[in-house]
C-alpha positions in Angstrom: 0.2 0.0 -0.3 1.4 3.4 -1.1 1.4 6.4 1.4 1.3 8.8 -1.3 1.7 9.3 -5.2 4.9 9.3 -6.9 5.1 12.7 -9.2 4.8 10.5 -12.2 1.7 9.2 -11.1 0.3 12.5 -10.0 0.8 13.7 -13.2 -1.0 11.0 -15.1 -3.8 11.3 -13.1 -3.8 15.3 -14.0 -3.2 14.4 -17.5 -6.4 12.0 -17.1 -8.2 14.6 -15.3 -7.3 17.5 -18.1 -8.4 14.8 -20.7 -12.1 14.4 -19.1 -11.9 18.0 -18.9 -11.1 19.3 -22.6 -13.7 18.5 -24.9 -14.4 19.9 -28.2 -16.7 22.8 -26.7 -13.1 23.5 -24.3 -11.4 23.5 -27.7 -13.6 25.8 -29.9 -14.7 29.0 -27.2 -10.8 30.5 -27.0 -10.2 30.9 -30.1 -13.5 32.3 -30.6 -12.8 34.2 -27.5 -9.6 35.7 -28.7 -11.1 36.5 -32.2 -14.0 38.5 -30.5 -11.4 40.2 -27.9 -8.8 41.5 -30.5 -6.1 43.8 -28.6 -7.9 43.1 -25.5 -6.9 39.4 -25.6 -4.5 39.1 -23.2 -7.5 41.4 -20.2 -9.9 38.6 -21.8 -7.6 35.8 -20.9 -6.9 36.4 -17.2 -10.8 36.7 -16.6 -11.4 33.1 -18.6 -8.9 31.9 -16.4 -9.9 33.0 -13.5 -13.3 31.1 -13.8 -12.8 28.8 -16.6 -9.6 27.2 -14.7 -10.5 28.9 -11.1 -13.5 26.9 -10.8 -12.7 23.6 -12.0 -10.0 23.3 -9.6 -11.9 24.4 -6.8 -14.7 21.7 -7.9 -12.1 19.2 -7.7 -10.2 20.2 -4.1 -13.9 20.4 -2.6 -14.1 16.4 -3.1 -11.0 16.4 -1.9 -11.1 18.9 1.3 -14.6 17.6 2.6 -13.2 13.8 2.3 -16.2 13.2 -0.3 -16.0 9.8 -2.6 -18.5 11.1 -4.6 -21.3 14.1 -5.7 -23.8 12.2 -3.3 -21.4 12.6 -0.3 -20.7 16.1 -0.9 -24.6 17.3 -1.2 -25.8 14.9 1.8 -24.0 17.4 3.6 -27.4 19.7 3.0 -29.9 16.6 3.8 -30.2 12.6 2.2 -33.2 13.4 -0.2 -31.5 16.8 -1.2 -28.4 14.5 -1.9 -30.4 11.8 -3.9 -32.4 14.6 -6.1 -29.5 17.0 -6.6 -27.1 13.7 -7.5 -29.6 12.4 -10.1 -30.3 15.4 -11.8 -27.1 16.1 -12.5 -25.5 12.8 -13.7 -28.9 12.5 -16.5 -28.4 15.7 -17.4 -24.7 15.6 -17.5 -24.6 12.1 -18.5 -27.5 10.2 -21.4 -29.7 13.0 -21.3 -27.3 15.7 -22.4 -24.0 15.7 -22.4 -22.8 12.3 -23.4 -25.3 12.4 -26.8 -24.3 15.8 -27.7 -20.0 14.8 -27.4 -21.0 12.0 -30.2 -22.6 14.8 -32.2 -20.3 17.7 -31.7 -17.3 15.1 -33.0 -19.4 13.9 -35.9 -20.2 17.8 -37.1 -16.9 18.9 -36.8 -14.7 15.5 -37.9 -17.2 13.9 -40.0 -20.0 15.9 -41.6 -18.1 17.9 -43.9 -17.0 14.8 -45.6 -20.9 13.4 -46.3 -23.4 14.7 -48.6 -26.2 16.6 -46.8 -28.7 13.7 -48.3 -26.8 11.2 -46.3 -25.8 13.0 -43.0 -28.3 10.9 -40.9 -26.8 7.5 -42.0 -23.1 8.6 -41.4 -24.4 9.8 -38.0 -26.1 6.9 -37.0 -22.8 5.0 -38.0 -20.4 7.2 -36.4 -22.4 7.5 -32.9 -22.6 3.6 -32.6 -18.6 3.4 -33.6 -18.1 6.3 -30.9 -20.0 4.8 -28.5 -19.1 1.2 -28.4 -15.3 2.9 -28.1 -17.0 4.6 -25.1 -18.4 1.3 -23.6 -15.0 -0.7 -24.2 -12.9 2.4 -22.6 -15.0 2.8 -19.7 -16.0 -0.4 -18.6 -13.0 -0.5 -15.9 -12.1 2.5 -14.0 -9.3 1.6 -12.5 -7.9 2.0 -16.0 -9.1 5.4 -17.3 -5.2 6.9 -16.1 -3.9 4.5 -18.9 -6.3 5.4 -21.9 -6.9 8.5 -21.0 -4.2 9.8 -19.2 -1.4 7.9 -21.0 -2.7 7.0 -24.5 -5.4 9.8 -25.7 -4.5 13.0 -24.4 -0.8 12.6 -25.5 -2.1 11.8 -28.8 -4.7 14.8 -28.4 -2.2 17.1 -27.3 0.8 16.3 -29.7 -2.1 16.6 -32.5 -2.9 20.1 -31.2 0.6 21.0 -30.8 0.9 20.9 -34.7 -1.3 23.3 -35.0 0.0 25.5 -31.5 3.9 25.1 -33.1 3.2 25.8 -36.9 0.9 29.0 -35.9 3.5 31.0 -33.9 5.9 30.2 -36.0 4.2 31.2 -38.9 1.6 33.8 -37.1 -1.3 35.0 -39.4 -0.5 38.6 -38.1 -0.3 40.9 -34.6 -2.5 41.3 -32.0 -3.5 44.8 -32.9 -7.0 43.8 -34.2 -10.1 45.8 -33.2 -12.2 44.3 -30.3 -15.6 43.3 -30.7 -18.6 43.8 -28.4 -18.0 43.6 -24.8 -14.8 43.1 -25.3 -14.1 46.7 -26.0 -15.3 48.2 -22.7 -15.4 44.9 -20.4 -12.8 42.6 -21.7 -11.9 41.1 -18.3 -15.5 41.0 -17.1 -16.8 39.6 -20.6 -13.8 36.6 -20.4 -14.8 35.9 -16.6 -18.9 35.5 -17.8 -17.4 33.4 -21.1 -15.6 30.9 -18.5 -18.0 30.7 -16.0 -20.7 29.7 -18.6 -18.7 26.9 -19.9 -20.3 25.4 -16.7 -17.0 23.2 -16.0 -17.6 23.3 -12.4 -20.3 20.9 -12.8 -18.2 18.7 -14.9 -15.7 19.0 -11.8 -18.4 17.4 -9.5 -18.8 14.6 -11.7 -15.1 13.8 -12.6 -14.0 14.3 -8.7 -15.2 10.7 -8.5 -13.1 9.4 -11.3 -9.9 10.9 -9.6 -10.8 9.5 -5.9 -11.4 6.1 -7.1 -8.2 6.1 -9.2 -6.2 7.5 -6.4 -7.4 4.6 -4.0 -6.6 1.8 -7.0 -2.8 3.0 -6.8 -2.7 1.9 -3.0 -3.7 5.1 -1.2 -6.0 4.4 1.5 -5.4 7.5 3.8 -8.4 10.3 3.6 -6.0 13.2 4.1 -3.6 11.9 1.3 -6.4 11.3 -0.9 -7.3 15.1 -0.5 -3.9 16.2 -0.9 -3.3 14.1 -3.9 -6.8 15.0 -5.2 -5.9 18.3 -4.9 -2.4 18.2 -6.7 -3.7 16.5 -9.6 -6.6 18.9 -10.1 -3.8 21.8 -9.8 -2.0 20.1 -12.8 -4.8 19.5 -14.8 -6.2 23.5 -14.4 -2.6 24.5 -15.4 -2.5 22.3 -18.4 -5.6 23.7 -19.5 -4.8 27.2 -19.0 -1.8 27.3 -21.0 -4.1 25.6 -23.7 -6.7 27.9 -23.4 -3.9 31.0 -23.5 -2.5 29.1 -27.1 -5.7 29.3 -28.6 -7.0 32.7 -27.7 -3.8 34.1 -29.1 -4.2 32.3 -32.2 -7.9 33.4 -32.4 -6.5 36.7 -32.3 -4.1 36.7 -34.5 -6.3 34.9 -37.5 -8.2 38.5 -37.7 -5.6 39.6 -39.9 -6.2 36.8 -42.3 -9.4 35.4 -41.7 -13.3 36.9 -41.0 -14.7 37.0 -37.9 -16.8 33.9 -38.0 -20.5 33.3 -36.1 -19.3 30.5 -33.6 -15.4 29.3 -33.0 -16.0 26.0 -34.5 -16.1 27.9 -37.7 -12.8 29.6 -37.1 -11.2 26.6 -35.9 -12.0 25.0 -38.7 -10.7 28.4 -40.8 -7.6 28.4 -39.4 -6.5 24.7 -40.1 -7.8 25.0 -43.5 -5.2 28.2 -43.5 -2.1 26.3 -42.7 -2.9 23.0 -43.8 -5.2 23.2 -46.7 -7.2 19.7 -47.7 -5.5 17.6 -44.7 -6.2 20.4 -42.0 -9.7 18.9 -42.1 -8.4 15.5 -41.5 -6.2 16.8 -38.7 -9.7 18.8 -36.9 -11.6 15.6 -37.1 -8.8 13.7 -35.5 -8.5 16.2 -32.8 -11.9 16.9 -32.4 -13.4 12.8 -31.9 -10.1 12.5 -29.6 -11.4 15.3 -27.2 -14.8 14.2 -27.6 -14.1 10.6 -27.1 -12.0 11.4 -23.7 -14.8 13.4 -21.9 -17.5 10.7 -23.0 -15.2 8.0 -21.7 -15.3 10.3 -18.5 -18.6 10.9 -18.5 -19.5 7.8 -18.8 -17.3 6.2 -16.2 -18.5 8.4 -13.4 -22.5 8.1 -14.2 -21.5 4.6 -13.9 -19.8 4.7 -10.7 -22.2 7.0 -9.0 -25.1 5.1 -9.8 -23.3 2.0 -8.6 -22.7 3.6 -5.3 -26.3 5.2 -4.9 -28.1 1.9 -5.9 -25.5 -0.9 -4.8 -28.2 -3.8 -6.4 -27.0 -2.7 -9.8 -24.3 -3.8 -12.1 -21.6 -1.5 -13.2 -21.6 -3.0 -16.5 -25.4 -3.2 -17.0 -25.0 0.6 -15.9 -23.0 1.5 -18.6 -25.3 -0.5 -21.4 -28.3 1.5 -19.8 -26.4 5.1 -20.1 -24.7 4.1 -23.5 -27.7 2.9 -25.4 -29.6 5.9 -23.9 -27.1 7.7 -25.2 -26.7 6.5 -28.9 -30.9 6.7 -29.0 -30.8 10.4 -27.7 -27.9 11.8 -30.2 -29.6 10.1 -33.2 -33.1 10.9 -32.5 -34.2 13.4 -30.1 -31.1 15.5 -29.4 -32.5 19.2 -30.2 -35.4 18.4 -28.3 -34.1 17.1 -25.5 -31.2 19.8 -25.4 -34.3 22.3 -25.3 -35.3 20.6 -22.2 -32.1 19.5 -20.6 -30.4 23.2 -20.7 -33.1 24.6 -17.9 -32.3 22.0 -15.7 -28.3 22.7 -16.3 -28.9 26.2 -15.5 -31.0 25.5 -12.2 -28.4 22.8 -11.3 -25.3 25.2 -11.6 -26.0 27.9 -9.0 -26.3 24.9 -6.7 -23.5 23.5 -7.4 -21.4 26.5 -7.1 -22.8 27.0 -3.5 -21.7 23.1 -2.8 -18.2 23.7 -4.2 -17.6 26.9 -2.2 -18.9 26.5 0.9 -16.9 23.3 0.8 -13.6 24.9 -0.1 -13.8 27.4 2.8 -15.0 24.9 5.5 -11.7 25.1 7.0 -13.0 28.8 8.2 -16.5 28.6 8.4 -16.8 25.2 9.5 -19.1 22.1 8.0 -22.5 22.5 9.9 -25.5 21.4 8.1 -27.2 24.7 9.3 -24.6 26.4 6.8 -25.2 24.1 3.5 -28.6 23.5 4.4 -29.7 27.3 4.6 -26.9 28.6 2.0 -28.7 25.9 -0.4 -32.3 27.4 0.4 -31.6 30.4 -0.5 -29.6 29.4 -3.5 -32.5 27.8 -4.5 -34.9 30.7 -5.9 -32.4 32.4 -8.1 -31.4 28.9 -9.6 -35.2 27.9 -10.2 -35.1 31.6 -12.0 -32.2 30.7 -14.1 -33.4 27.6 -15.0 -36.9 29.4 -16.4 -34.8 31.9 -18.2 -33.5 29.0 -20.2 -36.7 27.7 -20.6 -37.7 27.1 -24.7 -39.3 30.2 -26.4 -42.7 28.5 -26.8 -42.7 28.0 -23.0 -41.9 31.5 -21.7 -45.1 33.5 -23.7 -47.0 33.8 -20.5 -47.2 36.6 -18.0 -46.5 34.7 -14.8 -42.8 33.6 -16.6 -42.5 37.2 -17.8 -42.7 38.3 -14.0 -40.4 35.8 -12.8 -38.1 37.0 -15.8 -38.7 40.7 -14.9 -37.8 39.7 -11.2 -34.6 37.6 -12.1 -33.3 40.7 -13.9 -33.3 42.8 -10.7 -31.0 40.4 -8.5 -27.6 41.8 -8.0 -25.2 40.6 -10.8 -27.8 39.0 -12.8 -26.5 40.5 -16.3 -23.3 38.1 -15.3 -25.6 35.1 -14.9 -24.3 35.7 -11.3 -27.8 36.3 -9.8 -27.3 33.5 -7.1 -25.0 35.2 -5.4 -26.1 37.5 -2.8 -29.4 35.5 -1.8 -26.7 32.7 -1.2 -24.4 34.7 0.7 -27.8 35.7 3.3 -28.2 31.8 3.5 -24.6 31.9 4.6 -24.4 34.3 7.1 -28.3 33.0 8.6 -27.1 29.4 8.8 -23.7 30.4 9.9 -25.5 31.8 12.7 -27.7 29.4 13.7 -24.9 27.1 13.7 -23.8 29.2 16.4 -26.7 29.0 18.3 -27.1 25.7 18.0 -23.9 24.8 19.3 -24.4 27.0 22.7 
């Protein structure tokens, strides 16, 4: 039994966690941010790193600092019924009802769709998603092997392929960093970058992946809770440092591209144009490989986390059977109802995100404020109302055309920091203060 992990193992776990985090979305939005931010790109990067890198690190750290083995353990600090509801909603939306099927469709759209005629798109999506999910199943069957599959194989391959673009782009830059910033990047680049990083919702992913990291550390022989916590935080730090470096490189490439390429409507278009500029027709193939590997890594992590958490919450179910159900649902959703399901899953995600942020932040500050159920319970209770507002705000347009919803949305707009999607912060602070006071009085 190991007392603690070697730096080599820590690096591979950090590499695995980076691989789980860094999907196609993380590849696309920094390039778009760079193109929009122009000469203010470094300020925008600062804002992006605070939330896009800082929040995922806090999410992983919260699991380690509280000694929690899963999201359920963490959420149980509020109460047990809440833990069941929160965990089930989180893993269904981050799993087969939203995130996992979307990974298959994004990798198809970036990697395969450009090579397929319009009338054959549905057929090729069916074939591609079947292969994608079979690969996901085979590589997530043994959670103890994720460090090898993702940390030692897929992530290095991904970094080498992406490194080809980064080295080429900086060796032969398209231009300087002096283009005009667009939109809010002109007046508030740090705040806009901050909001972009926040809206990636990687904090939710950090809770989902925390269980994978902890189980990997345990499988390497570390048993003492304090050492597990330290190794979890160290591997999380390695992961986010790597993520931050790549975010910075991609954002700078996006800014330099403005000198040669037109402003694109989204980061996917920008990235495709950059690859085509440097590598011609071969660029499409290179982007396809990078996008598919990026999505496959994250899909393996989310599927494994879904299986492990479901097995812990419902021990009578077999892990392999849970994986088959999750993969089967993801395959069906990816091919039949993804667009419709996204319309209904997004409000759930927007509802869960403030609640997840509260869990993370209280957990990180438990050494200072304590871990009383009063603190967790009251803060969560006061966060639920703005969280519900955020969920209603994300409803499909056809469900928002009534006076009651309009009244709620108007009320939401009056919350402090609502324009930054942080309307939950002030109510949460009020709940925290009340919870802390109750915890002090109940102790006396």
